C-alpha positions as YAML, in Angstrom:
chain: A
units: angstrom
residues:
- id: 1
  name: MET
  ca: [114.00, 42.91, 7.26]
- id: 2
  name: SER
  ca: [115.75, 43.44, 10.40]
- id: 3
  name: ALA
  ca: [115.78, 40.85, 13.21]
- id: 4
  name: SER
  ca: [113.92, 43.33, 15.59]
- id: 5
  name: ASN
  ca: [111.28, 43.38, 12.93]
- id: 6
  name: LEU
  ca: [110.93, 39.41, 13.19]
- id: 7
  name: SER
  ca: [108.51, 37.59, 15.11]
- id: 8
  name: PRO
  ca: [109.72, 35.61, 18.01]
- id: 9
  name: THR
  ca: [108.60, 32.11, 16.29]
- id: 10
  name: LYS
  ca: [110.62, 33.40, 12.82]
- id: 11
  name: GLN
  ca: [113.65, 34.32, 15.05]
- id: 12
  name: GLU
  ca: [113.34, 30.72, 16.84]
- id: 13
  name: LEU
  ca: [113.51, 29.17, 13.69]
- id: 14
  name: ILE
  ca: [116.09, 30.87, 11.60]
- id: 15
  name: ASP
  ca: [118.46, 30.40, 15.06]
- id: 16
  name: TRP
  ca: [117.36, 26.56, 14.72]
- id: 17
  name: ILE
  ca: [117.76, 26.36, 11.29]
- id: 18
  name: SER
  ca: [121.10, 27.86, 11.16]
- id: 19
  name: HIS
  ca: [122.80, 25.34, 13.75]
- id: 20
  name: LEU
  ca: [121.08, 22.37, 11.90]
- id: 21
  name: ASN
  ca: [123.76, 19.63, 10.88]
- id: 22
  name: ASP
  ca: [121.08, 17.14, 10.02]
- id: 23
  name: GLU
  ca: [121.50, 16.84, 5.98]
- id: 24
  name: SER
  ca: [118.03, 14.78, 5.65]
- id: 25
  name: LEU
  ca: [116.27, 17.53, 7.73]
- id: 26
  name: LEU
  ca: [117.64, 20.46, 5.60]
- id: 27
  name: HIS
  ca: [116.59, 18.59, 2.54]
- id: 28
  name: PHE
  ca: [113.03, 18.44, 3.54]
- id: 29
  name: LEU
  ca: [112.76, 22.16, 4.98]
- id: 30
  name: ASN
  ca: [114.15, 23.30, 1.46]
- id: 31
  name: ALA
  ca: [111.75, 20.65, -0.51]
- id: 32
  name: ILE
  ca: [108.70, 22.54, 1.70]
- id: 33
  name: ARG
  ca: [110.17, 25.64, 1.01]
- id: 34
  name: GLN
  ca: [110.41, 25.13, -3.21]
- id: 35
  name: SER
  ca: [106.83, 23.50, -2.60]
- id: 36
  name: GLN
  ca: [105.59, 26.93, -1.30]
- id: 37
  name: GLN
  ca: [107.54, 28.58, -4.00]
- id: 38
  name: GLU
  ca: [105.50, 26.35, -6.59]
- id: 39
  name: LYS
  ca: [102.30, 26.70, -5.77]
- id: 40
  name: GLY
  ca: [99.87, 25.64, -8.16]
- id: 41
  name: HIS
  ca: [102.31, 23.56, -9.81]
- id: 42
  name: ASP
  ca: [100.99, 19.64, -9.68]
- id: 43
  name: TRP
  ca: [103.45, 16.97, -9.02]
- id: 44
  name: TRP
  ca: [101.16, 14.95, -11.09]
- id: 45
  name: ASP
  ca: [102.10, 16.34, -14.14]
- id: 46
  name: GLU
  ca: [105.98, 15.21, -13.68]
- id: 47
  name: LEU
  ca: [104.97, 11.62, -13.19]
- id: 48
  name: SER
  ca: [105.88, 9.67, -16.50]
- id: 49
  name: GLY
  ca: [103.06, 7.51, -18.10]
- id: 50
  name: PRO
  ca: [103.78, 3.97, -16.55]
- id: 51
  name: GLU
  ca: [104.06, 5.94, -13.29]
- id: 52
  name: LYS
  ca: [100.33, 7.17, -13.66]
- id: 53
  name: GLU
  ca: [99.63, 4.01, -14.61]
- id: 54
  name: ASN
  ca: [100.75, 2.19, -11.52]
- id: 55
  name: ILE
  ca: [98.96, 4.62, -9.25]
- id: 56
  name: ARG
  ca: [95.85, 4.01, -11.07]
- id: 57
  name: ALA
  ca: [95.74, 0.52, -10.87]
- id: 58
  name: GLY
  ca: [96.39, 0.41, -7.02]
- id: 59
  name: LEU
  ca: [93.89, 2.95, -6.54]
- id: 60
  name: GLN
  ca: [91.49, 0.46, -8.36]
- id: 61
  name: ASP
  ca: [92.81, -2.73, -6.64]
- id: 62
  name: ILE
  ca: [91.65, -0.62, -3.07]
- id: 63
  name: GLN
  ca: [88.36, -0.09, -4.40]
- id: 64
  name: GLN
  ca: [88.06, -3.78, -5.32]
- id: 65
  name: GLY
  ca: [88.86, -4.90, -1.91]
- id: 66
  name: LYS
  ca: [92.19, -6.33, -3.50]
- id: 67
  name: THR
  ca: [94.41, -5.36, -0.34]
- id: 68
  name: LEU
  ca: [96.34, -6.76, 2.47]
- id: 69
  name: THR
  ca: [96.86, -6.09, 5.86]
- id: 70
  name: SER
  ca: [100.50, -5.36, 7.63]
- id: 71
  name: GLU
  ca: [100.09, -8.26, 9.57]
- id: 72
  name: GLU
  ca: [98.57, -10.53, 6.55]
- id: 73
  name: PHE
  ca: [101.73, -9.20, 4.31]
- id: 74
  name: ARG
  ca: [104.05, -10.04, 7.03]
- id: 75
  name: ARG
  ca: [102.48, -13.70, 7.53]
- id: 76
  name: GLN
  ca: [102.48, -14.31, 3.58]
- id: 77
  name: LEU
  ca: [106.28, -13.06, 3.60]
- id: 78
  name: LYS
  ca: [107.02, -15.81, 6.99]
- id: 79
  name: ASN
  ca: [105.65, -18.57, 4.83]
- id: 80
  name: GLY
  ca: [107.09, -18.00, 1.46]
...
């Protein structure tokens, strides 16, 4: 596809990306690109058994009201 066939937005993005020096931003953009290529691929399937159990336990804690606000958490940290 020639540059003349690109929409202005695509061309702006190409120009912007080509001048990026921020490695973390480039990795983030690449992750987005890869996720688009892997549509239908579920990240849950890549988790280990213990990782899935930890997530399930966390969700159960939320359902049972076993949570703290960030304010409560900070207060507990300060009080040791």
